[in-house]
LUMVO-517087 format. One record per residue (C-alpha): chain; x negated, y negated, z negated. Coordinates in pm, 1 decimal, decimal comma. Layout:
LUMVO-517087
<r><ch>A</ch><c1>X</c1><c2>Y</c2><c3>Z</c3></r>
...
END
This chain:
LUMVO-517087
<r><ch>A</ch><c1>14496,8</c1><c2>6416,0</c2><c3>4423,1</c3></r>
<r><ch>A</ch><c1>14525,1</c1><c2>6393,0</c2><c3>4051,8</c3></r>
<r><ch>A</ch><c1>14307,2</c1><c2>6148,3</c2><c3>3852,0</c3></r>
<r><ch>A</ch><c1>14204,9</c1><c2>5980,0</c2><c3>4175,8</c3></r>
<r><ch>A</ch><c1>14181,2</c1><c2>5597,4</c2><c3>4196,5</c3></r>
<r><ch>A</ch><c1>14197,6</c1><c2>5392,8</c2><c3>4511,1</c3></r>
<r><ch>A</ch><c1>14261,8</c1><c2>5029,7</c2><c3>4598,5</c3></r>
<r><ch>A</ch><c1>14174,1</c1><c2>4710,4</c2><c3>4783,6</c3></r>
<r><ch>A</ch><c1>13918,1</c1><c2>4477,6</c2><c3>4635,2</c3></r>
<r><ch>A</ch><c1>13893,6</c1><c2>4146,1</c2><c3>4817,5</c3></r>
<r><ch>A</ch><c1>13595,6</c1><c2>3909,5</c2><c3>4788,6</c3></r>
<r><ch>A</ch><c1>13660,5</c1><c2>3537,3</c2><c3>4823,6</c3></r>
<r><ch>A</ch><c1>13463,0</c1><c2>3218,5</c2><c3>4764,0</c3></r>
<r><ch>A</ch><c1>13298,7</c1><c2>2915,4</c2><c3>4922,9</c3></r>
<r><ch>A</ch><c1>13059,7</c1><c2>2955,7</c2><c3>5220,4</c3></r>
<r><ch>A</ch><c1>12712,0</c1><c2>3091,0</c2><c3>5135,7</c3></r>
<r><ch>A</ch><c1>12772,3</c1><c2>3205,0</c2><c3>4775,2</c3></r>
<r><ch>A</ch><c1>12657,7</c1><c2>3561,8</c2><c3>4851,1</c3></r>
<r><ch>A</ch><c1>12981,1</c1><c2>3743,3</c2><c3>4935,4</c3></r>
<r><ch>A</ch><c1>12828,0</c1><c2>3943,4</c2><c3>5218,3</c3></r>
<r><ch>A</ch><c1>12520,8</c1><c2>4031,0</c2><c3>5016,2</c3></r>
<r><ch>A</ch><c1>12741,1</c1><c2>4161,5</c2><c3>4738,3</c3></r>
<r><ch>A</ch><c1>12955,6</c1><c2>4368,0</c2><c3>4981,6</c3></r>
<r><ch>A</ch><c1>12646,9</c1><c2>4525,3</c2><c3>5137,7</c3></r>
<r><ch>A</ch><c1>12500,3</c1><c2>4598,5</c2><c3>4788,7</c3></r>
<r><ch>A</ch><c1>12820,8</c1><c2>4779,6</c2><c3>4691,2</c3></r>
<r><ch>A</ch><c1>12846,9</c1><c2>4977,8</c2><c3>5011,1</c3></r>
<r><ch>A</ch><c1>12476,2</c1><c2>5051,6</c2><c3>5046,6</c3></r>
<r><ch>A</ch><c1>12484,6</c1><c2>4964,1</c2><c3>5413,0</c3></r>
<r><ch>A</ch><c1>12455,9</c1><c2>4641,9</c2><c3>5610,5</c3></r>
<r><ch>A</ch><c1>12808,9</c1><c2>4587,2</c2><c3>5726,3</c3></r>
<r><ch>A</ch><c1>12830,7</c1><c2>4208,4</c2><c3>5692,3</c3></r>
<r><ch>A</ch><c1>12578,4</c1><c2>3987,9</c2><c3>5856,8</c3></r>
<r><ch>A</ch><c1>12386,5</c1><c2>3758,5</c2><c3>5621,5</c3></r>
<r><ch>A</ch><c1>12214,9</c1><c2>3426,1</c2><c3>5707,7</c3></r>
<r><ch>A</ch><c1>12151,7</c1><c2>3111,5</c2><c3>5513,1</c3></r>
<r><ch>A</ch><c1>12398,1</c1><c2>2928,3</c2><c3>5737,1</c3></r>
<r><ch>A</ch><c1>12756,3</c1><c2>2856,0</c2><c3>5634,4</c3></r>
<r><ch>A</ch><c1>13048,0</c1><c2>3033,6</c2><c3>5820,7</c3></r>
<r><ch>A</ch><c1>12835,4</c1><c2>3338,1</c2><c3>5899,9</c3></r>
<r><ch>A</ch><c1>13133,5</c1><c2>3570,1</c2><c3>5837,8</c3></r>
<r><ch>A</ch><c1>13422,5</c1><c2>3510,6</c2><c3>6073,1</c3></r>
<r><ch>A</ch><c1>13634,8</c1><c2>3819,7</c2><c3>6023,5</c3></r>
<r><ch>A</ch><c1>13764,6</c1><c2>4028,8</c2><c3>5732,3</c3></r>
<r><ch>A</ch><c1>13532,6</c1><c2>4327,4</c2><c3>5726,8</c3></r>
<r><ch>A</ch><c1>13627,3</c1><c2>4636,3</c2><c3>5517,8</c3></r>
<r><ch>A</ch><c1>13349,8</c1><c2>4844,0</c2><c3>5347,7</c3></r>
<r><ch>A</ch><c1>13463,1</c1><c2>5172,5</c2><c3>5197,0</c3></r>
<r><ch>A</ch><c1>13283,5</c1><c2>5326,0</c2><c3>4893,7</c3></r>
<r><ch>A</ch><c1>13384,5</c1><c2>5684,7</c2><c3>4811,1</c3></r>
<r><ch>A</ch><c1>13324,4</c1><c2>5893,0</c2><c3>4504,1</c3></r>
<r><ch>A</ch><c1>13471,3</c1><c2>6222,8</c2><c3>4390,1</c3></r>
<r><ch>A</ch><c1>13751,4</c1><c2>6051,0</c2><c3>4205,5</c3></r>
<r><ch>A</ch><c1>13768,8</c1><c2>5709,0</c2><c3>4365,0</c3></r>
<r><ch>A</ch><c1>13785,2</c1><c2>5510,4</c2><c3>4688,4</c3></r>
<r><ch>A</ch><c1>13701,6</c1><c2>5135,2</c2><c3>4668,3</c3></r>
<r><ch>A</ch><c1>13803,8</c1><c2>4946,6</c2><c3>4978,4</c3></r>
<r><ch>A</ch><c1>13607,2</c1><c2>4617,1</c2><c3>4973,0</c3></r>
<r><ch>A</ch><c1>13694,1</c1><c2>4332,8</c2><c3>5196,9</c3></r>
<r><ch>A</ch><c1>13442,6</c1><c2>4054,6</c2><c3>5278,6</c3></r>
<r><ch>A</ch><c1>13614,3</c1><c2>3731,2</c2><c3>5395,1</c3></r>
<r><ch>A</ch><c1>13496,4</c1><c2>3408,1</c2><c3>5556,9</c3></r>
<r><ch>A</ch><c1>13383,1</c1><c2>3133,4</c2><c3>5322,7</c3></r>
<r><ch>A</ch><c1>13663,3</c1><c2>2893,2</c2><c3>5232,2</c3></r>
<r><ch>A</ch><c1>13646,4</c1><c2>2566,9</c2><c3>5429,4</c3></r>
<r><ch>A</ch><c1>13880,9</c1><c2>2297,4</c2><c3>5553,2</c3></r>
<r><ch>A</ch><c1>13943,6</c1><c2>2401,6</c2><c3>5918,0</c3></r>
<r><ch>A</ch><c1>13824,9</c1><c2>2167,0</c2><c3>6192,0</c3></r>
<r><ch>A</ch><c1>13931,6</c1><c2>2368,2</c2><c3>6497,1</c3></r>
<r><ch>A</ch><c1>14146,1</c1><c2>2667,7</c2><c3>6580,0</c3></r>
<r><ch>A</ch><c1>13883,2</c1><c2>2934,1</c2><c3>6525,1</c3></r>
<r><ch>A</ch><c1>13830,0</c1><c2>2805,1</c2><c3>6166,6</c3></r>
<r><ch>A</ch><c1>14207,0</c1><c2>2807,1</c2><c3>6114,1</c3></r>
<r><ch>A</ch><c1>14214,8</c1><c2>3174,0</c2><c3>6210,0</c3></r>
<r><ch>A</ch><c1>13923,5</c1><c2>3245,6</c2><c3>5973,6</c3></r>
<r><ch>A</ch><c1>14119,4</c1><c2>3086,1</c2><c3>5689,8</c3></r>
<r><ch>A</ch><c1>14419,9</c1><c2>3310,1</c2><c3>5781,3</c3></r>
<r><ch>A</ch><c1>14194,5</c1><c2>3608,0</c2><c3>5700,3</c3></r>
<r><ch>A</ch><c1>14129,9</c1><c2>3461,3</c2><c3>5356,5</c3></r>
<r><ch>A</ch><c1>14505,3</c1><c2>3399,5</c2><c3>5292,6</c3></r>
<r><ch>A</ch><c1>14571,6</c1><c2>3765,3</c2><c3>5376,6</c3></r>
<r><ch>A</ch><c1>14312,4</c1><c2>3864,0</c2><c3>5115,7</c3></r>
<r><ch>A</ch><c1>14550,7</c1><c2>3741,2</c2><c3>4842,6</c3></r>
<r><ch>A</ch><c1>14839,7</c1><c2>3937,4</c2><c3>4981,3</c3></r>
<r><ch>A</ch><c1>14707,5</c1><c2>4293,2</c2><c3>4983,6</c3></r>
<r><ch>A</ch><c1>14457,7</c1><c2>4296,9</c2><c3>4692,6</c3></r>
<r><ch>A</ch><c1>14467,3</c1><c2>4527,4</c2><c3>4389,9</c3></r>
<r><ch>A</ch><c1>14177,6</c1><c2>4328,5</c2><c3>4251,9</c3></r>
<r><ch>A</ch><c1>14025,2</c1><c2>3991,3</c2><c3>4354,2</c3></r>
<r><ch>A</ch><c1>13655,3</c1><c2>3905,4</c2><c3>4319,3</c3></r>
<r><ch>A</ch><c1>13604,7</c1><c2>3529,8</c2><c3>4311,0</c3></r>
<r><ch>A</ch><c1>13239,8</c1><c2>3460,0</c2><c3>4373,6</c3></r>
<r><ch>A</ch><c1>13070,2</c1><c2>3139,2</c2><c3>4276,0</c3></r>
<r><ch>A</ch><c1>12708,5</c1><c2>3030,6</c2><c3>4236,3</c3></r>
<r><ch>A</ch><c1>12536,6</c1><c2>2852,6</c2><c3>3956,0</c3></r>
<r><ch>A</ch><c1>12624,6</c1><c2>2479,1</c2><c3>3968,3</c3></r>
<r><ch>A</ch><c1>12937,2</c1><c2>2523,1</c2><c3>4174,2</c3></r>
<r><ch>A</ch><c1>13260,4</c1><c2>2369,9</c2><c3>4039,8</c3></r>
<r><ch>A</ch><c1>13553,4</c1><c2>2477,8</c2><c3>4256,6</c3></r>
<r><ch>A</ch><c1>13679,8</c1><c2>2621,0</c2><c3>4584,7</c3></r>
<r><ch>A</ch><c1>13660,1</c1><c2>2382,1</c2><c3>4883,1</c3></r>
<r><ch>A</ch><c1>14035,2</c1><c2>2421,0</c2><c3>4916,8</c3></r>
<r><ch>A</ch><c1>14245,9</c1><c2>2330,2</c2><c3>4614,9</c3></r>
<r><ch>A</ch><c1>14549,5</c1><c2>2524,8</c2><c3>4724,0</c3></r>
<r><ch>A</ch><c1>14344,4</c1><c2>2844,0</c2><c3>4727,2</c3></r>
<r><ch>A</ch><c1>14217,0</c1><c2>2776,3</c2><c3>4376,3</c3></r>
<r><ch>A</ch><c1>14566,6</c1><c2>2717,3</c2><c3>4245,5</c3></r>
<r><ch>A</ch><c1>14665,9</c1><c2>3053,7</c2><c3>4385,7</c3></r>
<r><ch>A</ch><c1>14375,4</c1><c2>3209,4</c2><c3>4201,8</c3></r>
<r><ch>A</ch><c1>14473,3</c1><c2>3042,2</c2><c3>3875,2</c3></r>
<r><ch>A</ch><c1>14822,9</c1><c2>3184,7</c2><c3>3903,0</c3></r>
<r><ch>A</ch><c1>14729,3</c1><c2>3523,1</c2><c3>4038,4</c3></r>
<r><ch>A</ch><c1>14895,0</c1><c2>3826,7</c2><c3>3877,4</c3></r>
<r><ch>A</ch><c1>14626,0</c1><c2>4045,7</c2><c3>4032,0</c3></r>
<r><ch>A</ch><c1>14317,7</c1><c2>4101,0</c2><c3>3801,8</c3></r>
<r><ch>A</ch><c1>14035,2</c1><c2>3860,9</c2><c3>3892,2</c3></r>
<r><ch>A</ch><c1>13664,7</c1><c2>3920,5</c2><c3>3836,2</c3></r>
<r><ch>A</ch><c1>13468,6</c1><c2>3593,7</c2><c3>3850,7</c3></r>
<r><ch>A</ch><c1>13109,4</c1><c2>3666,7</c2><c3>3957,5</c3></r>
<r><ch>A</ch><c1>12856,8</c1><c2>3394,5</c2><c3>3874,0</c3></r>
<r><ch>A</ch><c1>12597,4</c1><c2>3466,9</c2><c3>4142,3</c3></r>
<r><ch>A</ch><c1>12232,5</c1><c2>3364,3</c2><c3>4190,9</c3></r>
<r><ch>A</ch><c1>12164,2</c1><c2>3364,0</c2><c3>3815,8</c3></r>
<r><ch>A</ch><c1>11801,3</c1><c2>3445,0</c2><c3>3900,1</c3></r>
<r><ch>A</ch><c1>11778,8</c1><c2>3073,6</c2><c3>3998,2</c3></r>
<r><ch>A</ch><c1>11916,2</c1><c2>2938,1</c2><c3>3665,2</c3></r>
<r><ch>A</ch><c1>11811,0</c1><c2>2888,8</c2><c3>3304,4</c3></r>
<r><ch>A</ch><c1>11985,6</c1><c2>3053,5</c2><c3>3006,5</c3></r>
<r><ch>A</ch><c1>12122,9</c1><c2>2715,4</c2><c3>2903,0</c3></r>
<r><ch>A</ch><c1>12268,2</c1><c2>2646,6</c2><c3>3245,2</c3></r>
<r><ch>A</ch><c1>12419,8</c1><c2>2993,7</c2><c3>3251,3</c3></r>
<r><ch>A</ch><c1>12591,6</c1><c2>2949,7</c2><c3>2919,7</c3></r>
<r><ch>A</ch><c1>12726,4</c1><c2>2615,3</c2><c3>3024,1</c3></r>
<r><ch>A</ch><c1>12866,3</c1><c2>2764,6</c2><c3>3354,4</c3></r>
<r><ch>A</ch><c1>13035,4</c1><c2>3061,6</c2><c3>3173,3</c3></r>
<r><ch>A</ch><c1>13201,9</c1><c2>2814,4</c2><c3>2933,3</c3></r>
<r><ch>A</ch><c1>13312,5</c1><c2>2598,5</c2><c3>3226,0</c3></r>
<r><ch>A</ch><c1>13467,3</c1><c2>2889,2</c2><c3>3425,0</c3></r>
<r><ch>A</ch><c1>13634,0</c1><c2>3033,1</c2><c3>3108,5</c3></r>
<r><ch>A</ch><c1>13827,0</c1><c2>2712,0</c2><c3>3076,8</c3></r>
<r><ch>A</ch><c1>13905,2</c1><c2>2685,2</c2><c3>3447,5</c3></r>
<r><ch>A</ch><c1>14013,1</c1><c2>3052,8</c2><c3>3492,6</c3></r>
<r><ch>A</ch><c1>14097,5</c1><c2>3182,7</c2><c3>3143,5</c3></r>
<r><ch>A</ch><c1>14247,0</c1><c2>3509,2</c2><c3>3278,7</c3></r>
<r><ch>A</ch><c1>13936,9</c1><c2>3613,7</c2><c3>3483,9</c3></r>
<r><ch>A</ch><c1>13665,5</c1><c2>3841,1</c2><c3>3357,9</c3></r>
<r><ch>A</ch><c1>13326,3</c1><c2>3668,3</c2><c3>3400,6</c3></r>
<r><ch>A</ch><c1>13007,0</c1><c2>3853,9</c2><c3>3508,8</c3></r>
<r><ch>A</ch><c1>12674,3</c1><c2>3687,0</c2><c3>3569,9</c3></r>
<r><ch>A</ch><c1>12512,5</c1><c2>3867,6</c2><c3>3866,7</c3></r>
<r><ch>A</ch><c1>12239,3</c1><c2>3844,8</c2><c3>4125,5</c3></r>
<r><ch>A</ch><c1>12363,3</c1><c2>4021,8</c2><c3>4437,9</c3></r>
<r><ch>A</ch><c1>12019,4</c1><c2>3981,6</c2><c3>4598,5</c3></r>
<r><ch>A</ch><c1>11830,1</c1><c2>4161,1</c2><c3>4318,9</c3></r>
<r><ch>A</ch><c1>12121,7</c1><c2>4391,8</c2><c3>4226,4</c3></r>
<r><ch>A</ch><c1>12132,8</c1><c2>4254,7</c2><c3>3868,4</c3></r>
<r><ch>A</ch><c1>12458,4</c1><c2>4359,8</c2><c3>3701,5</c3></r>
<r><ch>A</ch><c1>12601,9</c1><c2>4481,7</c2><c3>4037,1</c3></r>
<r><ch>A</ch><c1>12639,9</c1><c2>4847,1</c2><c3>3928,0</c3></r>
<r><ch>A</ch><c1>12815,6</c1><c2>4736,3</c2><c3>3605,4</c3></r>
<r><ch>A</ch><c1>13058,7</c1><c2>4520,2</c2><c3>3806,5</c3></r>
<r><ch>A</ch><c1>13124,5</c1><c2>4821,7</c2><c3>4038,4</c3></r>
<r><ch>A</ch><c1>13202,8</c1><c2>5045,3</c2><c3>3742,9</c3></r>
<r><ch>A</ch><c1>13445,3</c1><c2>4789,0</c2><c3>3614,3</c3></r>
<r><ch>A</ch><c1>13614,6</c1><c2>4770,6</c2><c3>3952,0</c3></r>
<r><ch>A</ch><c1>13674,3</c1><c2>5147,2</c2><c3>3955,9</c3></r>
<r><ch>A</ch><c1>13821,4</c1><c2>5124,2</c2><c3>3603,1</c3></r>
<r><ch>A</ch><c1>14071,6</c1><c2>4858,5</c2><c3>3711,9</c3></r>
<r><ch>A</ch><c1>14189,0</c1><c2>5032,7</c2><c3>4030,8</c3></r>
<r><ch>A</ch><c1>14535,8</c1><c2>5195,9</c2><c3>4026,0</c3></r>
<r><ch>A</ch><c1>14577,8</c1><c2>5577,3</c2><c3>4041,6</c3></r>
<r><ch>A</ch><c1>14621,7</c1><c2>5657,3</c2><c3>4404,8</c3></r>
<r><ch>A</ch><c1>14513,0</c1><c2>5903,4</c2><c3>4677,5</c3></r>
<r><ch>A</ch><c1>14251,9</c1><c2>5769,7</c2><c3>4918,6</c3></r>
<r><ch>A</ch><c1>14376,2</c1><c2>5542,7</c2><c3>5199,1</c3></r>
<r><ch>A</ch><c1>14098,7</c1><c2>5638,9</c2><c3>5441,9</c3></r>
<r><ch>A</ch><c1>13902,4</c1><c2>5957,7</c2><c3>5522,3</c3></r>
<r><ch>A</ch><c1>13644,0</c1><c2>6022,8</c2><c3>5251,7</c3></r>
<r><ch>A</ch><c1>13351,8</c1><c2>6003,1</c2><c3>5494,1</c3></r>
<r><ch>A</ch><c1>13464,3</c1><c2>5668,8</c2><c3>5642,9</c3></r>
<r><ch>A</ch><c1>13237,4</c1><c2>5370,0</c2><c3>5581,3</c3></r>
<r><ch>A</ch><c1>13440,3</c1><c2>5085,1</c2><c3>5746,2</c3></r>
<r><ch>A</ch><c1>13753,0</c1><c2>5006,3</c2><c3>5944,5</c3></r>
<r><ch>A</ch><c1>13558,1</c1><c2>4850,7</c2><c3>6233,3</c3></r>
<r><ch>A</ch><c1>13442,2</c1><c2>5024,9</c2><c3>6550,0</c3></r>
<r><ch>A</ch><c1>13080,3</c1><c2>5051,8</c2><c3>6650,0</c3></r>
<r><ch>A</ch><c1>13105,5</c1><c2>4773,1</c2><c3>6911,0</c3></r>
<r><ch>A</ch><c1>13204,9</c1><c2>4530,1</c2><c3>6632,5</c3></r>
<r><ch>A</ch><c1>12869,2</c1><c2>4592,3</c2><c3>6456,9</c3></r>
<r><ch>A</ch><c1>12680,9</c1><c2>4552,5</c2><c3>6781,3</c3></r>
<r><ch>A</ch><c1>12853,9</c1><c2>4210,1</c2><c3>6835,3</c3></r>
<r><ch>A</ch><c1>12787,1</c1><c2>4103,3</c2><c3>6473,9</c3></r>
<r><ch>A</ch><c1>12420,2</c1><c2>4205,5</c2><c3>6484,8</c3></r>
<r><ch>A</ch><c1>12357,7</c1><c2>4007,2</c2><c3>6801,6</c3></r>
<r><ch>A</ch><c1>12547,7</c1><c2>3712,2</c2><c3>6654,6</c3></r>
<r><ch>A</ch><c1>12334,2</c1><c2>3723,9</c2><c3>6342,0</c3></r>
<r><ch>A</ch><c1>12011,2</c1><c2>3703,8</c2><c3>6550,3</c3></r>
<r><ch>A</ch><c1>12160,2</c1><c2>3396,3</c2><c3>6727,9</c3></r>
<r><ch>A</ch><c1>12238,8</c1><c2>3234,6</c2><c3>6391,5</c3></r>
<r><ch>A</ch><c1>11880,2</c1><c2>3300,2</c2><c3>6281,1</c3></r>
<r><ch>A</ch><c1>11706,9</c1><c2>3189,3</c2><c3>6604,9</c3></r>
<r><ch>A</ch><c1>11903,9</c1><c2>2878,6</c2><c3>6721,0</c3></r>
<r><ch>A</ch><c1>11983,4</c1><c2>2544,6</c2><c3>6552,3</c3></r>
<r><ch>A</ch><c1>12266,0</c1><c2>2300,1</c2><c3>6525,3</c3></r>
<r><ch>A</ch><c1>12592,1</c1><c2>2377,7</c2><c3>6699,7</c3></r>
<r><ch>A</ch><c1>12468,3</c1><c2>2663,2</c2><c3>6926,0</c3></r>
<r><ch>A</ch><c1>12540,3</c1><c2>2956,8</c2><c3>6686,2</c3></r>
<r><ch>A</ch><c1>12892,9</c1><c2>2827,8</c2><c3>6615,6</c3></r>
<r><ch>A</ch><c1>12977,8</c1><c2>2798,4</c2><c3>6986,7</c3></r>
<r><ch>A</ch><c1>12885,2</c1><c2>3164,5</c2><c3>7046,0</c3></r>
<r><ch>A</ch><c1>13096,3</c1><c2>3480,7</c2><c3>7060,8</c3></r>
<r><ch>A</ch><c1>12962,5</c1><c2>3817,9</c2><c3>7155,7</c3></r>
<r><ch>A</ch><c1>13149,9</c1><c2>4089,0</c2><c3>7345,0</c3></r>
<r><ch>A</ch><c1>13013,3</c1><c2>4439,7</c2><c3>7404,8</c3></r>
<r><ch>A</ch><c1>13130,6</c1><c2>4564,9</c2><c3>7745,7</c3></r>
<r><ch>A</ch><c1>12951,7</c1><c2>4896,4</c2><c3>7736,6</c3></r>
<r><ch>A</ch><c1>12860,9</c1><c2>5139,9</c2><c3>7458,5</c3></r>
<r><ch>A</ch><c1>12745,0</c1><c2>5477,4</c2><c3>7592,0</c3></r>
<r><ch>A</ch><c1>12612,9</c1><c2>5728,1</c2><c3>7346,2</c3></r>
<r><ch>A</ch><c1>12441,4</c1><c2>6061,8</c2><c3>7391,4</c3></r>
<r><ch>A</ch><c1>12227,8</c1><c2>6280,5</c2><c3>7160,8</c3></r>
<r><ch>A</ch><c1>11911,5</c1><c2>6074,1</c2><c3>7193,0</c3></r>
<r><ch>A</ch><c1>12005,2</c1><c2>5717,8</c2><c3>7289,3</c3></r>
<r><ch>A</ch><c1>12278,7</c1><c2>5455,8</c2><c3>7283,0</c3></r>
<r><ch>A</ch><c1>12301,1</c1><c2>5227,3</c2><c3>7587,1</c3></r>
<r><ch>A</ch><c1>12462,5</c1><c2>4891,9</c2><c3>7521,8</c3></r>
<r><ch>A</ch><c1>12558,2</c1><c2>4602,5</c2><c3>7749,8</c3></r>
<r><ch>A</ch><c1>12677,3</c1><c2>4286,5</c2><c3>7573,6</c3></r>
<r><ch>A</ch><c1>12777,4</c1><c2>3945,8</c2><c3>7687,9</c3></r>
<r><ch>A</ch><c1>12705,1</c1><c2>3633,1</c2><c3>7480,9</c3></r>
<r><ch>A</ch><c1>12977,6</c1><c2>3370,9</c2><c3>7544,9</c3></r>
<r><ch>A</ch><c1>12899,3</c1><c2>2999,1</c2><c3>7506,9</c3></r>
<r><ch>A</ch><c1>13124,1</c1><c2>2698,5</c2><c3>7563,3</c3></r>
<r><ch>A</ch><c1>12900,0</c1><c2>2488,8</c2><c3>7791,8</c3></r>
<r><ch>A</ch><c1>12642,5</c1><c2>2532,8</c2><c3>8068,2</c3></r>
<r><ch>A</ch><c1>12379,3</c1><c2>2352,2</c2><c3>7866,8</c3></r>
<r><ch>A</ch><c1>12425,4</c1><c2>2595,7</c2><c3>7577,8</c3></r>
<r><ch>A</ch><c1>12370,1</c1><c2>2884,8</c2><c3>7824,0</c3></r>
<r><ch>A</ch><c1>12027,8</c1><c2>2739,6</c2><c3>7916,6</c3></r>
<r><ch>A</ch><c1>11934,6</c1><c2>2713,2</c2><c3>7555,5</c3></r>
<r><ch>A</ch><c1>12034,2</c1><c2>3070,7</c2><c3>7464,9</c3></r>
<r><ch>A</ch><c1>11834,8</c1><c2>3207,4</c2><c3>7765,3</c3></r>
<r><ch>A</ch><c1>11529,9</c1><c2>2987,6</c2><c3>7693,2</c3></r>
<r><ch>A</ch><c1>11223,8</c1><c2>2928,8</c2><c3>7913,2</c3></r>
<r><ch>A</ch><c1>11184,5</c1><c2>3228,9</c2><c3>8149,1</c3></r>
<r><ch>A</ch><c1>11428,8</c1><c2>3421,9</c2><c3>7936,1</c3></r>
<r><ch>A</ch><c1>11204,5</c1><c2>3437,8</c2><c3>7629,0</c3></r>
<r><ch>A</ch><c1>11463,2</c1><c2>3326,2</c2><c3>7372,5</c3></r>
<r><ch>A</ch><c1>11719,2</c1><c2>3581,8</c2><c3>7494,6</c3></r>
<r><ch>A</ch><c1>11451,9</c1><c2>3857,4</c2><c3>7496,7</c3></r>
<r><ch>A</ch><c1>11368,6</c1><c2>3777,4</c2><c3>7133,8</c3></r>
<r><ch>A</ch><c1>11739,3</c1><c2>3811,1</c2><c3>7032,4</c3></r>
<r><ch>A</ch><c1>11767,5</c1><c2>4144,5</c2><c3>7218,4</c3></r>
<r><ch>A</ch><c1>11454,5</c1><c2>4284,3</c2><c3>7060,7</c3></r>
<r><ch>A</ch><c1>11555,4</c1><c2>4186,2</c2><c3>6701,8</c3></r>
<r><ch>A</ch><c1>11911,3</c1><c2>4319,6</c2><c3>6751,2</c3></r>
<r><ch>A</ch><c1>11778,5</c1><c2>4648,8</c2><c3>6895,3</c3></r>
<r><ch>A</ch><c1>11551,8</c1><c2>4703,9</c2><c3>6588,7</c3></r>
<r><ch>A</ch><c1>11845,6</c1><c2>4647,7</c2><c3>6348,3</c3></r>
<r><ch>A</ch><c1>12087,2</c1><c2>4864,3</c2><c3>6555,2</c3></r>
<r><ch>A</ch><c1>11834,3</c1><c2>5151,9</c2><c3>6570,2</c3></r>
<r><ch>A</ch><c1>11826,0</c1><c2>5153,5</c2><c3>6190,1</c3></r>
<r><ch>A</ch><c1>12207,2</c1><c2>5127,0</c2><c3>6167,8</c3></r>
<r><ch>A</ch><c1>12284,0</c1><c2>5406,7</c2><c3>6412,4</c3></r>
<r><ch>A</ch><c1>11978,9</c1><c2>5618,6</c2><c3>6336,4</c3></r>
<r><ch>A</ch><c1>11874,4</c1><c2>5665,6</c2><c3>6697,8</c3></r>
<r><ch>A</ch><c1>11714,3</c1><c2>5494,1</c2><c3>6995,8</c3></r>
<r><ch>A</ch><c1>11904,7</c1><c2>5194,6</c2><c3>7138,9</c3></r>
<r><ch>A</ch><c1>11869,0</c1><c2>5032,6</c2><c3>7481,4</c3></r>
<r><ch>A</ch><c1>12036,5</c1><c2>4689,4</c2><c3>7497,0</c3></r>
<r><ch>A</ch><c1>12104,8</c1><c2>4454,0</c2><c3>7790,7</c3></r>
<r><ch>A</ch><c1>12220,5</c1><c2>4098,8</c2><c3>7713,3</c3></r>
<r><ch>A</ch><c1>12390,8</c1><c2>3853,9</c2><c3>7950,8</c3></r>
<r><ch>A</ch><c1>12508,4</c1><c2>3502,3</c2><c3>7888,8</c3></r>
<r><ch>A</ch><c1>12838,2</c1><c2>3357,3</c2><c3>8025,6</c3></r>
<r><ch>A</ch><c1>13016,5</c1><c2>3023,7</c2><c3>7989,5</c3></r>
<r><ch>A</ch><c1>13368,5</c1><c2>3055,8</c2><c3>7844,3</c3></r>
<r><ch>A</ch><c1>13484,4</c1><c2>2694,6</c2><c3>7814,3</c3></r>
<r><ch>A</ch><c1>13622,3</c1><c2>2575,9</c2><c3>7479,2</c3></r>
<r><ch>A</ch><c1>13702,7</c1><c2>2937,5</c2><c3>7366,0</c3></r>
<r><ch>A</ch><c1>13714,6</c1><c2>2825,9</c2><c3>6997,9</c3></r>
<r><ch>A</ch><c1>14022,0</c1><c2>2620,6</c2><c3>7062,5</c3></r>
<r><ch>A</ch><c1>14195,1</c1><c2>2864,3</c2><c3>7309,7</c3></r>
<r><ch>A</ch><c1>14466,5</c1><c2>3071,9</c2><c3>7148,3</c3></r>
<r><ch>A</ch><c1>14442,7</c1><c2>3351,7</c2><c3>7415,4</c3></r>
<r><ch>A</ch><c1>14063,3</c1><c2>3374,5</c2><c3>7388,8</c3></r>
<r><ch>A</ch><c1>14075,9</c1><c2>3382,0</c2><c3>7009,1</c3></r>
<r><ch>A</ch><c1>14333,1</c1><c2>3663,8</c2><c3>7020,5</c3></r>
<r><ch>A</ch><c1>14112,1</c1><c2>3854,3</c2><c3>7274,2</c3></r>
<r><ch>A</ch><c1>13811,6</c1><c2>3827,3</c2><c3>7022,9</c3></r>
<r><ch>A</ch><c1>14030,4</c1><c2>3950,5</c2><c3>6734,5</c3></r>
<r><ch>A</ch><c1>14088,7</c1><c2>3622,6</c2><c3>6548,2</c3></r>
<r><ch>A</ch><c1>14449,9</c1><c2>3508,4</c2><c3>6597,2</c3></r>
<r><ch>A</ch><c1>14661,4</c1><c2>3777,9</c2><c3>6436,9</c3></r>
<r><ch>A</ch><c1>14986,3</c1><c2>3580,3</c2><c3>6459,2</c3></r>
END
């Protein structure tokens, strides 16, 4: 295809700076789950935006943290891989932030030969004076980066950034089919939607001890029938997830069903079960089973 651009644009940054909100704004679909809690994103999720003469392959990555257990180490491996296959890096910060939580990552960014767009997010929460001071700060820290103030939530400057991304992409035929939206299967989005509702409805450690596995996804013309299992690490967590007379679990199922009906555009019937899977976050085999350990 002549005059066609295509490439991989990887979004990195600290937890909770708005990476998933930005990705969803670019794609126009809710591919990445969004909550106010840190470490919401656990995987690398590709979102594909197609135009007549371009294909932008966006990659949302977990927020950068210092890993405390094996699952988090695997999450940081996804971030490392984002440096290796990018044609363009988006480094996302929010007003008032000073650096990445991991200095080694920041050094890689400073010495990157790949073009870097630094997006200063959440500017709707800042004054003009604060914004100017932040732009000056980041110009000094990352002199090679192009800096754009944005609000991913209100879509301020997002279309302008997207146009710049397309300009910077190399000439290339598309990597994926032009009607493809993501590299993940339907079950992945079912799992992530359920996990998002758990993040929103439960406190403390519970959401972080949870993994979701969809065992059945049966689709016909009118309805999708789904059976999913919520894994927890301990028996006490199982009781909390289910709640008194199953009310807490019913609420999660109802909220997930509403979102999935919008996502798939048809009726959804969902059954949820809860199982104990002891210490899965520190178990190499279990992490591999859930798509984390790629080594």
